[in-house]
N, CA and C atoms as an extended XYZ file, in Angstrom:
588
Properties=species:S:1:pos:R:3:atomname:S:1:resname:S:1:resid:I:1 pbc="F F F"
N       -22.395        7.668      -56.366 N   UNK     1
C       -21.127        8.114      -56.943 CA  UNK     1
C       -20.045        8.084      -55.869 C   UNK     1
N       -18.969        7.387      -56.179 N   UNK     2
C       -17.856        7.319      -55.239 CA  UNK     2
C       -16.943        8.517      -55.420 C   UNK     2
N       -16.732        9.262      -54.329 N   UNK     3
C       -15.833       10.414      -54.375 CA  UNK     3
C       -14.502       10.000      -53.770 C   UNK     3
N       -13.425       10.231      -54.499 N   UNK     4
C       -12.109        9.961      -53.923 CA  UNK     4
C       -11.480       11.274      -53.469 C   UNK     4
N       -10.560       11.181      -52.527 N   UNK     5
C        -9.946       12.356      -51.915 CA  UNK     5
C        -8.431       12.285      -52.058 C   UNK     5
N        -7.855       13.401      -52.496 N   UNK     6
C        -6.398       13.521      -52.574 CA  UNK     6
C        -5.962       14.711      -51.731 C   UNK     6
N        -4.963       14.505      -50.890 N   UNK     7
C        -4.333       15.584      -50.139 CA  UNK     7
C        -3.124       16.056      -50.944 C   UNK     7
N        -3.163       17.331      -51.343 N   UNK     8
C        -2.077       17.874      -52.179 CA  UNK     8
C        -0.910       18.309      -51.293 C   UNK     8
N        -0.303       17.329      -50.632 N   UNK     9
C         0.780       17.622      -49.683 CA  UNK     9
C         1.562       16.355      -49.385 C   UNK     9
N         2.842       16.513      -49.062 N   UNK    10
C         3.604       15.364      -48.567 CA  UNK    10
C         3.943       15.549      -47.094 C   UNK    10
N         3.307       16.537      -46.442 N   UNK    11
C         3.573       16.794      -45.029 CA  UNK    11
C         3.031       15.663      -44.151 C   UNK    11
N         3.907       15.010      -43.364 N   UNK    12
C         3.410       13.959      -42.473 CA  UNK    12
C         2.428       14.495      -41.437 C   UNK    12
N         2.587       15.775      -41.044 N   UNK    13
C         1.673       16.350      -40.052 CA  UNK    13
C         0.272       16.507      -40.641 C   UNK    13
N         0.185       16.995      -41.869 N   UNK    14
C        -1.136       17.134      -42.511 CA  UNK    14
C        -1.769       15.759      -42.748 C   UNK    14
N        -0.946       14.791      -43.137 N   UNK    15
C        -1.434       13.426      -43.359 CA  UNK    15
C        -2.059       12.874      -42.072 C   UNK    15
N        -1.354       13.029      -40.958 N   UNK    16
C        -1.862       12.534      -39.666 CA  UNK    16
C        -3.168       13.212      -39.273 C   UNK    16
N        -3.240       14.531      -39.481 N   UNK    17
C        -4.444       15.270      -39.089 CA  UNK    17
C        -5.648       14.866      -39.938 C   UNK    17
N        -5.446       14.730      -41.252 N   UNK    18
C        -6.564       14.339      -42.113 CA  UNK    18
C        -7.012       12.917      -41.790 C   UNK    18
N        -6.054       12.048      -41.483 N   UNK    19
C        -6.390       10.670      -41.107 CA  UNK    19
C        -7.195       10.641      -39.807 C   UNK    19
N        -6.943       11.607      -38.918 N   UNK    20
C        -7.684       11.704      -37.661 CA  UNK    20
C        -9.183       11.865      -37.899 C   UNK    20
N        -9.539       12.488      -39.019 N   UNK    21
C       -10.958       12.689      -39.344 CA  UNK    21
C       -11.595       11.428      -39.927 C   UNK    21
N       -10.784       10.398      -40.177 N   UNK    22
C       -11.323        9.114      -40.622 CA  UNK    22
C       -11.450        8.948      -42.124 C   UNK    22
N       -10.902        9.869      -42.898 N   UNK    23
C       -10.989        9.765      -44.352 CA  UNK    23
C        -9.997        8.755      -44.918 C   UNK    23
N       -10.388        8.129      -46.034 N   UNK    24
C        -9.453        7.358      -46.859 CA  UNK    24
C        -8.982        8.324      -47.947 C   UNK    24
N        -7.684        8.455      -48.124 N   UNK    25
C        -7.195        9.414      -49.109 CA  UNK    25
C        -5.791        9.036      -49.562 C   UNK    25
N        -5.382        9.631      -50.663 N   UNK    26
C        -3.998        9.476      -51.123 CA  UNK    26
C        -3.319       10.842      -51.071 C   UNK    26
N        -2.004       10.840      -51.129 N   UNK    27
C        -1.229       12.086      -51.062 CA  UNK    27
C        -0.436       12.277      -52.352 C   UNK    27
N        -0.544       13.473      -52.907 N   UNK    28
C         0.257       13.848      -54.068 CA  UNK    28
C         0.811       15.240      -53.815 C   UNK    28
N         2.127       15.384      -53.673 N   UNK    29
C         2.671       16.720      -53.436 CA  UNK    29
C         2.526       17.605      -54.669 C   UNK    29
N         2.169       18.861      -54.454 N   UNK    30
C         2.012       19.825      -55.545 CA  UNK    30
C         3.281       20.656      -55.665 C   UNK    30
N         3.931       20.542      -56.792 N   UNK    31
C         5.176       21.280      -57.017 CA  UNK    31
C         4.843       22.616      -57.677 C   UNK    31
N         4.688       23.654      -56.857 N   UNK    32
C         4.346       24.977      -57.387 CA  UNK    32
C         5.368       26.009      -56.895 C   UNK    32
N         5.373       27.152      -57.546 N   UNK    33
C         6.238       28.249      -57.117 CA  UNK    33
C         5.587       28.907      -55.901 C   UNK    33
N         6.301       28.924      -54.772 N   UNK    34
C         5.717       29.471      -53.540 CA  UNK    34
C         6.207       30.884      -53.230 C   UNK    34
N         6.767       31.558      -54.230 N   UNK    35
C         7.239       32.935      -54.005 CA  UNK    35
C         6.060       33.880      -53.813 C   UNK    35
N         6.139       34.774      -52.812 N   UNK    36
C         5.065       35.764      -52.647 CA  UNK    36
C         5.059       36.754      -53.812 C   UNK    36
N         3.887       37.244      -54.148 N   UNK    37
C         3.773       38.285      -55.171 CA  UNK    37
C         4.124       39.632      -54.549 C   UNK    37
N         4.468       40.598      -55.371 N   UNK    38
C         4.808       41.941      -54.873 CA  UNK    38
C         3.595       42.538      -54.158 C   UNK    38
N         3.831       43.045      -52.943 N   UNK    39
C         2.783       43.677      -52.120 CA  UNK    39
C         1.629       42.739      -51.759 C   UNK    39
N         1.854       41.420      -51.840 N   UNK    40
C         0.801       40.466      -51.486 CA  UNK    40
C         0.693       40.356      -49.968 C   UNK    40
N        -0.518       40.440      -49.451 N   UNK    41
C        -0.702       40.318      -47.997 CA  UNK    41
C        -0.493       38.863      -47.585 C   UNK    41
N        -0.083       38.622      -46.326 N   UNK    42
C         0.072       37.232      -45.868 CA  UNK    42
C        -1.203       36.414      -46.040 C   UNK    42
N        -2.363       37.056      -45.795 N   UNK    43
C        -3.650       36.341      -45.919 CA  UNK    43
C        -3.877       35.883      -47.354 C   UNK    43
N        -3.669       36.810      -48.308 N   UNK    44
C        -3.856       36.451      -49.717 CA  UNK    44
C        -2.841       35.406      -50.161 C   UNK    44
N        -1.628       35.519      -49.622 N   UNK    45
C        -0.559       34.585      -49.980 CA  UNK    45
C        -0.919       33.141      -49.613 C   UNK    45
N        -1.331       32.907      -48.365 N   UNK    46
C        -1.627       31.519      -47.953 CA  UNK    46
C        -2.868       30.984      -48.669 C   UNK    46
N        -3.858       31.849      -48.905 N   UNK    47
C        -5.056       31.407      -49.635 CA  UNK    47
C        -4.709       31.039      -51.075 C   UNK    47
N        -3.893       31.870      -51.711 N   UNK    48
C        -3.498       31.603      -53.096 CA  UNK    48
C        -2.716       30.296      -53.204 C   UNK    48
N        -1.768       30.077      -52.284 N   UNK    49
C        -0.968       28.849      -52.350 CA  UNK    49
C        -1.815       27.605      -52.102 C   UNK    49
N        -2.714       27.670      -51.136 N   UNK    50
C        -3.580       26.511      -50.859 CA  UNK    50
C        -4.397       26.156      -52.100 C   UNK    50
N        -4.956       27.184      -52.767 N   UNK    51
C        -5.770       26.914      -53.956 CA  UNK    51
C        -4.904       26.452      -55.127 C   UNK    51
N        -3.738       27.071      -55.307 N   UNK    52
C        -2.861       26.659      -56.414 CA  UNK    52
C        -2.397       25.209      -56.259 C   UNK    52
N        -2.107       24.807      -55.022 N   UNK    53
C        -1.710       23.412      -54.775 CA  UNK    53
C        -2.839       22.464      -55.181 C   UNK    53
N        -4.073       22.792      -54.742 N   UNK    54
C        -5.222       21.935      -55.051 CA  UNK    54
C        -5.504       21.920      -56.559 C   UNK    54
N        -5.452       23.094      -57.193 N   UNK    55
C        -5.720       23.175      -58.637 CA  UNK    55
C        -4.667       22.412      -59.438 C   UNK    55
N        -3.421       22.491      -58.994 N   UNK    56
C        -2.311       21.834      -59.692 CA  UNK    56
C        -2.538       20.320      -59.771 C   UNK    56
N        -3.016       19.726      -58.687 N   UNK    57
C        -3.280       18.284      -58.664 CA  UNK    57
C        -4.606       17.972      -59.357 C   UNK    57
N        -5.618       18.824      -59.148 N   UNK    58
C        -6.973       18.550      -59.659 CA  UNK    58
C        -7.044       18.521      -61.181 C   UNK    58
N        -6.161       19.262      -61.844 N   UNK    59
C        -6.268       19.354      -63.315 CA  UNK    59
C        -6.041       18.010      -64.001 C   UNK    59
N        -5.410       17.064      -63.326 N   UNK    60
C        -5.164       15.737      -63.913 CA  UNK    60
C        -6.062       14.643      -63.323 C   UNK    60
N        -7.138       15.077      -62.614 N   UNK    61
C        -7.988       14.104      -61.935 CA  UNK    61
C        -9.392       14.076      -62.542 C   UNK    61
N       -10.112       12.952      -62.388 N   UNK    62
C       -11.506       12.906      -62.845 CA  UNK    62
C       -12.407       13.801      -61.981 C   UNK    62
N       -13.605       14.082      -62.490 N   UNK    63
C       -14.529       14.985      -61.791 CA  UNK    63
C       -15.047       14.431      -60.462 C   UNK    63
N       -14.840       13.149      -60.219 N   UNK    64
C       -15.298       12.542      -58.958 CA  UNK    64
C       -14.242       12.658      -57.860 C   UNK    64
N       -13.140       13.345      -58.147 N   UNK    65
C       -12.052       13.461      -57.162 CA  UNK    65
C       -12.063       14.835      -56.503 C   UNK    65
N       -11.996       14.815      -55.185 N   UNK    66
C       -11.831       16.042      -54.401 CA  UNK    66
C       -10.354       16.204      -54.094 C   UNK    66
N        -9.830       17.410      -54.300 N   UNK    67
C        -8.429       17.659      -53.950 CA  UNK    67
C        -8.386       18.731      -52.865 C   UNK    67
N        -7.675       18.419      -51.789 N   UNK    68
C        -7.528       19.337      -50.660 CA  UNK    68
C        -6.110       19.897      -50.640 C   UNK    68
N        -6.003       21.212      -50.749 N   UNK    69
C        -4.709       21.886      -50.641 CA  UNK    69
C        -4.662       22.697      -49.360 C   UNK    69
N        -3.473       22.881      -48.812 N   UNK    70
C        -3.341       23.655      -47.576 CA  UNK    70
C        -2.004       24.376      -47.558 C   UNK    70
N        -1.982       25.525      -46.911 N   UNK    71
C        -0.726       26.240      -46.735 CA  UNK    71
C        -0.743       26.945      -45.386 C   UNK    71
N         0.406       26.968      -44.719 N   UNK    72
C         0.522       27.592      -43.404 CA  UNK    72
C         1.684       28.577      -43.399 C   UNK    72
N         1.446       29.753      -42.836 N   UNK    73
C         2.515       30.745      -42.678 CA  UNK    73
C         2.501       31.308      -41.265 C   UNK    73
N         3.693       31.542      -40.747 N   UNK    74
C         3.858       32.226      -39.466 CA  UNK    74
C         4.087       33.706      -39.778 C   UNK    74
N         3.297       34.556      -39.132 N   UNK    75
C         3.315       35.992      -39.471 CA  UNK    75
C         3.490       36.827      -38.200 C   UNK    75
N         4.411       37.784      -38.247 N   UNK    76
C         4.543       38.743      -37.158 CA  UNK    76
C         4.710       40.132      -37.780 C   UNK    76
N         3.940       41.087      -37.264 N   UNK    77
C         3.956       42.456      -37.812 CA  UNK    77
C         3.750       42.455      -39.336 C   UNK    77
N         2.807       41.613      -39.781 N   UNK    78
C         2.438       41.512      -41.215 CA  UNK    78
C         3.558       40.992      -42.108 C   UNK    78
N         4.588       40.398      -41.482 N   UNK    79
C         5.682       39.797      -42.253 CA  UNK    79
C         5.627       38.282      -42.128 C   UNK    79
N         5.783       37.610      -43.271 N   UNK    80
C         5.797       36.146      -43.274 CA  UNK    80
C         7.188       35.649      -42.888 C   UNK    80
N         7.225       34.741      -41.914 N   UNK    81
C         8.501       34.144      -41.500 CA  UNK    81
C         8.630       32.771      -42.162 C   UNK    81
N         9.663       32.596      -42.951 N   UNK    82
C         9.865       31.331      -43.647 CA  UNK    82
C        10.595       30.306      -42.793 C   UNK    82
N        11.141       29.288      -43.463 N   UNK    83
C        11.934       28.263      -42.774 CA  UNK    83
C        13.368       28.774      -42.646 C   UNK    83
N        14.024       28.508      -41.529 N   UNK    84
C        15.389       29.032      -41.342 CA  UNK    84
C        16.384       28.363      -42.280 C   UNK    84
N        17.305       29.181      -42.807 N   UNK    85
C        18.301       28.603      -43.723 CA  UNK    85
C        19.547       28.111      -42.976 C   UNK    85
N        19.768       28.639      -41.763 N   UNK    86
C        20.902       28.205      -40.951 CA  UNK    86
C        20.643       28.632      -39.496 C   UNK    86
N        21.625       28.372      -38.621 N   UNK    87
C        21.422       28.700      -37.203 CA  UNK    87
C        21.184       30.186      -36.986 C   UNK    87
N        21.952       31.036      -37.665 N   UNK    88
C        21.789       32.486      -37.472 CA  UNK    88
C        20.387       32.951      -37.852 C   UNK    88
N        19.869       32.361      -38.928 N   UNK    89
C        18.521       32.702      -39.376 CA  UNK    89
C        17.483       32.204      -38.364 C   UNK    89
N        17.693       31.011      -37.847 N   UNK    90
C        16.803       30.457      -36.817 CA  UNK    90
C        16.794       31.353      -35.588 C   UNK    90
N        17.972       31.788      -35.180 N   UNK    91
C        18.099       32.663      -34.020 CA  UNK    91
C        17.367       33.985      -34.254 C   UNK    91
N        17.492       34.520      -35.476 N   UNK    92
C        16.805       35.767      -35.831 CA  UNK    92
C        15.281       35.590      -35.742 C   UNK    92
N        14.781       34.492      -36.290 N   UNK    93
C        13.334       34.245      -36.306 CA  UNK    93
C        12.779       34.054      -34.891 C   UNK    93
N        13.454       33.222      -34.103 N   UNK    94
C        12.956       32.946      -32.752 CA  UNK    94
C        13.104       34.164      -31.841 C   UNK    94
N        14.095       34.994      -32.084 N   UNK    95
C        14.236       36.238      -31.320 CA  UNK    95
C        13.084       37.187      -31.642 C   UNK    95
N        12.653       37.194      -32.912 N   UNK    96
C        11.485       38.003      -33.300 CA  UNK    96
C        10.220       37.546      -32.562 C   UNK    96
N        10.089       36.224      -32.361 N   UNK    97
C         8.885       35.660      -31.726 CA  UNK    97
C         8.952       35.713      -30.198 C   UNK    97
N        10.157       35.774      -29.657 N   UNK    98
C        10.378       35.703      -28.208 CA  UNK    98
C         9.583       36.753      -27.424 C   UNK    98
N         8.765       36.265      -26.473 N   UNK    99
C         8.025       37.151      -25.572 CA  UNK    99
C         6.892       37.925      -26.227 C   UNK    99
N         6.525       37.540      -27.468 N   UNK   100
C         5.493       38.291      -28.191 CA  UNK   100
C         4.423       37.346      -28.744 C   UNK   100
N         3.352       37.962      -29.244 N   UNK   101
C         2.306       37.203      -29.934 CA  UNK   101
C         2.519       37.314      -31.442 C   UNK   101
N         2.214       36.231      -32.137 N   UNK   102
C         2.247       36.249      -33.604 CA  UNK   102
C         1.032       35.485      -34.118 C   UNK   102
N         0.828       35.544      -35.419 N   UNK   103
C        -0.299       34.836      -36.014 CA  UNK   103
C         0.219       33.659      -36.847 C   UNK   103
N        -0.539       32.579      -36.792 N   UNK   104
C        -0.309       31.478      -37.722 CA  UNK   104
C        -1.530       31.424      -38.628 C   UNK   104
N        -1.285       31.637      -39.924 N   UNK   105
C        -2.363       31.624      -40.910 CA  UNK   105
C        -2.323       30.298      -41.652 C   UNK   105
N        -3.435       29.582      -41.646 N   UNK   106
C        -3.544       28.358      -42.429 CA  UNK   106
C        -4.764       28.473      -43.329 C   UNK   106
N        -4.543       28.259      -44.615 N   UNK   107
C        -5.650       28.238      -45.577 CA  UNK   107
C        -5.838       26.812      -46.063 C   UNK   107
N        -7.097       26.435      -46.248 N   UNK   108
C        -7.410       25.147      -46.876 CA  UNK   108
C        -8.259       25.446      -48.106 C   UNK   108
N        -8.049       24.669      -49.145 N   UNK   109
C        -8.789       24.867      -50.392 CA  UNK   109
C        -9.204       23.518      -50.943 C   UNK   109
N       -10.475       23.411      -51.332 N   UNK   110
C       -10.972       22.180      -51.941 CA  UNK   110
C       -11.355       22.480      -53.383 C   UNK   110
N       -10.909       21.620      -54.288 N   UNK   111
C       -11.221       21.753      -55.709 CA  UNK   111
C       -11.840       20.443      -56.185 C   UNK   111
N       -12.968       20.577      -56.906 N   UNK   112
C       -13.630       19.395      -57.483 CA  UNK   112
C       -14.381       19.814      -58.737 C   UNK   112
N       -14.073       19.176      -59.845 N   UNK   113
C       -14.784       19.406      -61.107 CA  UNK   113
C       -14.868       20.891      -61.471 C   UNK   113
N       -13.771       21.604      -61.283 N   UNK   114
C       -13.739       23.024      -61.651 CA  UNK   114
C       -14.269       23.972      -60.595 C   UNK   114
N       -14.911       23.436      -59.557 N   UNK   115
C       -15.400       24.269      -58.450 CA  UNK   115
C       -14.340       24.321      -57.367 C   UNK   115
N       -14.238       25.463      -56.685 N   UNK   116
C       -13.269       25.543      -55.584 CA  UNK   116
C       -13.791       26.460      -54.491 C   UNK   116
N       -13.322       26.196      -53.287 N   UNK   117
C       -13.632       27.064      -52.146 CA  UNK   117
C       -12.435       27.050      -51.212 C   UNK   117
N       -12.084       28.232      -50.705 N   UNK   118
C       -10.926       28.370      -49.824 CA  UNK   118
C       -11.362       29.008      -48.515 C   UNK   118
N       -10.844       28.492      -47.417 N   UNK   119
C       -11.153       28.997      -46.078 CA  UNK   119
C        -9.837       29.351      -45.380 C   UNK   119
N        -9.819       30.494      -44.716 N   UNK   120
C        -8.618       30.947      -43.997 CA  UNK   120
C        -8.870       30.886      -42.489 C   UNK   120
N        -7.911       30.323      -41.769 N   UNK   121
C        -7.996       30.236      -40.309 CA  UNK   121
C        -6.785       30.962      -39.717 C   UNK   121
N        -7.055       31.909      -38.819 N   UNK   122
C        -5.976       32.667      -38.169 CA  UNK   122
C        -5.956       32.338      -36.678 C   UNK   122
N        -4.782       32.004      -36.173 N   UNK   123
C        -4.610       31.644      -34.760 CA  UNK   123
C        -3.524       32.514      -34.152 C   UNK   123
N        -3.801       33.078      -32.971 N   UNK   124
C        -2.803       33.875      -32.250 CA  UNK   124
C        -2.001       32.975      -31.319 C   UNK   124
N        -0.684       33.068      -31.413 N   UNK   125
C         0.208       32.256      -30.583 CA  UNK   125
C         1.143       33.205      -29.825 C   UNK   125
N         1.238       33.020      -28.511 N   UNK   126
C         2.107       33.868      -27.686 CA  UNK   126
C         3.261       33.035      -27.145 C   UNK   126
N         4.469       33.527      -27.377 N   UNK   127
C         5.688       32.859      -26.908 CA  UNK   127
C         6.143       33.425      -25.573 C   UNK   127
N         6.752       32.590      -24.764 N   UNK   128
C         7.467       33.067      -23.582 CA  UNK   128
C         8.779       33.710      -24.048 C   UNK   128
N         9.407       34.512      -23.219 N   UNK   129
C        10.726       35.042      -23.599 CA  UNK   129
C        11.733       33.891      -23.721 C   UNK   129
N        12.542       33.921      -24.778 N   UNK   130
C        13.528       32.868      -25.014 CA  UNK   130
C        14.935       33.396      -24.809 C   UNK   130
N        15.764       32.603      -24.148 N   UNK   131
C        17.175       32.989      -23.988 CA  UNK   131
C        17.959       32.491      -25.203 C   UNK   131
N        19.119       33.080      -25.446 N   UNK   132
C        19.960       32.649      -26.577 CA  UNK   132
C        20.388       31.195      -26.389 C   UNK   132
N        20.553       30.783      -25.131 N   UNK   133
C        20.918       29.407      -24.816 CA  UNK   133
C        19.809       28.439      -25.233 C   UNK   133
N        18.556       28.814      -24.936 N   UNK   134
C        17.412       27.965      -25.315 CA  UNK   134
C        17.315       27.855      -26.837 C   UNK   134
N        17.520       28.972      -27.518 N   UNK   135
C        17.434       28.979      -28.985 CA  UNK   135
C        18.506       28.065      -29.575 C   UNK   135
N        19.721       28.161      -29.042 N   UNK   136
C        20.813       27.331      -29.562 CA  UNK   136
C        20.545       25.850      -29.313 C   UNK   136
N        20.086       25.523      -28.106 N   UNK   137
C        19.803       24.112      -27.789 CA  UNK   137
C        18.663       23.576      -28.657 C   UNK   137
N        17.671       24.429      -28.906 N   UNK   138
C        16.544       24.014      -29.740 CA  UNK   138
C        17.016       23.751      -31.172 C   UNK   138
N        17.880       24.617      -31.706 N   UNK   139
C        18.416       24.423      -33.053 CA  UNK   139
C        19.137       23.079      -33.152 C   UNK   139
N        19.877       22.714      -32.101 N   UNK   140
C        20.652       21.470      -32.110 CA  UNK   140
C        19.771       20.219      -32.115 C   UNK   140
N        18.496       20.354      -31.746 N   UNK   141
C        17.583       19.194      -31.815 CA  UNK   141
C        17.237       18.854      -33.271 C   UNK   141
N        17.438       19.829      -34.172 N   UNK   142
C        17.110       19.610      -35.584 CA  UNK   142
C        15.674       19.954      -35.940 C   UNK   142
N        14.833       20.144      -34.930 N   UNK   143
C        13.403       20.367      -35.203 CA  UNK   143
C        13.101       21.636      -36.012 C   UNK   143
N        13.779       22.772      -35.736 N   UNK   144
C        13.383       24.006      -36.428 CA  UNK   144
C        13.707       24.044      -37.919 C   UNK   144
N        14.560       23.127      -38.396 N   UNK   145
C        15.140       23.275      -39.733 CA  UNK   145
C        14.116       23.311      -40.869 C   UNK   145
N        13.022       22.553      -40.749 N   UNK   146
C        12.057       22.533      -41.859 CA  UNK   146
C        10.705       23.131      -41.445 C   UNK   146
N        10.743       23.994      -40.418 N   UNK   147
C         9.493       24.555      -39.894 CA  UNK   147
C         9.385       26.052      -40.196 C   UNK   147
N         8.226       26.458      -40.682 N   UNK   148
C         7.950       27.883      -40.872 CA  UNK   148
C         8.031       28.584      -39.522 C   UNK   148
N         8.739       29.707      -39.478 N   UNK   149
C         8.893       30.413      -38.206 CA  UNK   149
C         9.883       29.756      -37.270 C   UNK   149
N        10.524       28.670      -37.721 N   UNK   150
C        11.582       27.962      -36.979 CA  UNK   150
C        11.099       27.254      -35.715 C   UNK   150
N         9.808       26.852      -35.693 N   UNK   151
C         9.372       26.041      -34.542 CA  UNK   151
C         8.222       25.122      -34.941 C   UNK   151
N         8.107       24.027      -34.194 N   UNK   152
C         6.985       23.108      -34.358 CA  UNK   152
C         6.213       23.038      -33.059 C   UNK   152
N         4.945       23.470      -33.085 N   UNK   153
C         4.149       23.512      -31.850 CA  UNK   153
C         3.855       22.102      -31.339 C   UNK   153
N         3.827       21.123      -32.257 N   UNK   154
C         3.488       19.752      -31.862 CA  UNK   154
C         4.711       18.993      -31.370 C   UNK   154
N         5.878       19.653      -31.385 N   UNK   155
C         7.108       18.989      -30.959 CA  UNK   155
C         7.724       19.677      -29.755 C   UNK   155
N         9.063       19.704      -29.737 N   UNK   156
C         9.802       20.301      -28.624 CA  UNK   156
C         9.458       21.783      -28.482 C   UNK   156
N         9.221       22.446      -29.625 N   UNK   157
C         8.915       23.883      -29.615 CA  UNK   157
C         7.629       24.236      -28.897 C   UNK   157
N         6.790       23.236      -28.626 N   UNK   158
C         5.541       23.489      -27.911 CA  UNK   158
C         5.761       24.090      -26.529 C   UNK   158
N         6.934       23.844      -25.945 N   UNK   159
C         7.202       24.370      -24.598 CA  UNK   159
C         7.428       25.882      -24.590 C   UNK   159
N         7.613       26.478      -25.775 N   UNK   160
C         7.789       27.927      -25.852 CA  UNK   160
C         6.446       28.661      -25.881 C   UNK   160
N         5.374       27.915      -26.134 N   UNK   161
C         4.056       28.524      -26.345 CA  UNK   161
C         3.342       28.729      -25.016 C   UNK   161
N         3.195       30.001      -24.664 N   UNK   162
C         2.565       30.369      -23.398 CA  UNK   162
C         1.042       30.370      -23.519 C   UNK   162
N         0.562       30.774      -24.693 N   UNK   163
C        -0.886       30.903      -24.881 CA  UNK   163
C        -1.227       30.751      -26.359 C   UNK   163
N        -2.380       30.153      -26.626 N   UNK   164
C        -2.863       30.040      -28.001 CA  UNK   164
C        -4.333       30.428      -28.024 C   UNK   164
N        -4.704       31.224      -29.013 N   UNK   165
C        -6.105       31.619      -29.167 CA  UNK   165
C        -6.534       31.287      -30.588 C   UNK   165
N        -7.285       30.209      -30.723 N   UNK   166
C        -7.699       29.767      -32.051 CA  UNK   166
C        -7.556       28.264      -32.192 C   UNK   166
N        -7.176       27.811      -33.377 N   UNK   167
C        -7.145       26.386      -33.702 CA  UNK   167
C        -5.737       25.811      -33.582 C   UNK   167
N        -5.561       24.900      -32.624 N   UNK   168
C        -4.265       24.241      -32.453 CA  UNK   168
C        -3.905       23.440      -33.702 C   UNK   168
N        -4.887       22.688      -34.240 N   UNK   169
C        -4.586       21.840      -35.405 CA  UNK   169
C        -4.208       22.680      -36.626 C   UNK   169
N        -4.745       23.909      -36.712 N   UNK   170
C        -4.366       24.795      -37.820 CA  UNK   170
C        -2.899       25.200      -37.716 C   UNK   170
N        -2.416       25.391      -36.481 N   UNK   171
C        -1.006       25.746      -36.278 CA  UNK   171
C        -0.112       24.567      -36.695 C   UNK   171
N        -0.579       23.355      -36.426 N   UNK   172
C         0.182       22.167      -36.831 CA  UNK   172
C         0.187       22.031      -38.360 C   UNK   172
N        -0.919       22.471      -39.010 N   UNK   173
C        -0.919       22.430      -40.478 CA  UNK   173
C        -2.245       22.162      -41.158 C   UNK   173
N        -3.276       21.742      -40.383 N   UNK   174
C        -4.579       21.471      -41.006 CA  UNK   174
C        -5.681       21.651      -39.958 C   UNK   174
N        -6.530       22.676      -40.099 N   UNK   175
C        -7.587       22.895      -39.105 CA  UNK   175
C        -8.682       21.833      -39.214 C   UNK   175
N        -8.831       21.010      -38.192 N   UNK   176
C        -9.736       19.854      -38.259 CA  UNK   176
C       -11.194       20.267      -38.464 C   UNK   176
N       -11.668       21.225      -37.678 N   UNK   177
C       -13.076       21.638      -37.774 CA  UNK   177
C       -13.397       22.155      -39.179 C   UNK   177
N       -12.595       23.106      -39.646 N   UNK   178
C       -12.868       23.732      -40.945 CA  UNK   178
C       -12.706       22.742      -42.099 C   UNK   178
N       -11.745       21.823      -41.977 N   UNK   179
C       -11.545       20.821      -43.030 CA  UNK   179
C       -12.748       19.892      -43.132 C   UNK   179
N       -13.236       19.411      -41.986 N   UNK   180
C       -14.416       18.529      -41.984 CA  UNK   180
C       -15.638       19.238      -42.565 C   UNK   180
N       -15.831       20.521      -42.197 N   UNK   181
C       -16.977       21.274      -42.706 CA  UNK   181
C       -16.881       21.462      -44.220 C   UNK   181
N       -15.679       21.804      -44.697 N   UNK   182
C       -15.489       22.092      -46.118 CA  UNK   182
C       -15.659       20.836      -46.970 C   UNK   182
N       -15.075       19.726      -46.550 N   UNK   183
C       -15.215       18.479      -47.298 CA  UNK   183
C       -16.675       18.014      -47.300 C   UNK   183
N       -17.372       18.229      -46.201 N   UNK   184
C       -18.798       17.887      -46.116 CA  UNK   184
C       -19.604       18.693      -47.138 C   UNK   184
N       -19.272       19.979      -47.282 N   UNK   185
C       -19.938       20.840      -48.270 CA  UNK   185
C       -19.782       20.281      -49.677 C   UNK   185
N       -18.643       19.649      -49.932 N   UNK   186
C       -18.371       19.095      -51.259 CA  UNK   186
C       -18.816       17.634      -51.376 C   UNK   186
N       -19.629       17.184      -50.423 N   UNK   187
C       -20.219       15.850      -50.527 CA  UNK   187
C       -19.417       14.725      -49.920 C   UNK   187
N       -18.444       15.073      -49.061 N   UNK   188
C       -17.633       14.036      -48.431 CA  UNK   188
C       -17.659       14.222      -46.909 C   UNK   188
N       -18.722       13.738      -46.246 N   UNK   189
C       -18.799       13.884      -44.795 CA  UNK   189
C       -17.873       12.896      -44.083 C   UNK   189
N       -17.516       13.225      -42.859 N   UNK   190
C       -16.788       12.261      -42.025 CA  UNK   190
C       -17.800       11.203      -41.579 C   UNK   190
N       -17.301       10.105      -41.016 N   UNK   191
C       -18.182        9.017      -40.585 CA  UNK   191
C       -19.219        9.491      -39.579 C   UNK   191
N       -18.847       10.431      -38.700 N   UNK   192
C       -19.805       10.878      -37.686 CA  UNK   192
C       -20.684       12.032      -38.168 C   UNK   192
N       -20.404       12.566      -39.370 N   UNK   193
C       -21.288       13.577      -39.951 CA  UNK   193
C       -22.402       12.942      -40.780 C   UNK   193
N       -22.216       11.678      -41.172 N   UNK   194
C       -23.201       11.031      -42.058 CA  UNK   194
C       -24.521       10.815      -41.346 C   UNK   194
N       -25.601       11.119      -42.058 N   UNK   195
C       -26.934       10.877      -41.489 CA  UNK   195
C       -27.352        9.456      -41.841 C   UNK   195
N       -28.024        8.804      -40.901 N   UNK   196
C       -28.402        7.417      -41.136 CA  UNK   196
C       -29.633        7.354      -42.021 C   UNK   196
């Protein structure tokens, strides 16, 4: 039985990471409401969104298709930091992160033939202290505009990261180890996981 794989995302970063594992797959963005529920914890929020994205695409697919959904949130003091709406918002977000540790929560969810499983990965990221000048110059690069928490660890913003404890690829958007393990559980091993 041939299993096909769909990534429920249009993120170029997630596409690159999944391709790194050697899979052949297609991408279909899931258009869902990403508003948090009242009193929803950040952990439940990212898990719910990852599964909803996968379920949204899976409902129109045959039973031989695996759908992978993922969601990432930057969290400090149990608050989810979204994407900045303007420079002032970017400055507010990066000032919150400056000189402190925060968590990046990434959930992955696989759905196939009505079955689903979701895995949550939490990574601690510590920022160096940032000056207002650095924040302004970083905003002018354009990088923070579409990034949760107003930074991209794989880009220019990586220079702000003093320490990371956990999965680097999860901070970028897709945890490689957990994704390979989960897809293998659903019958889709990577080339180096296959037994001869």
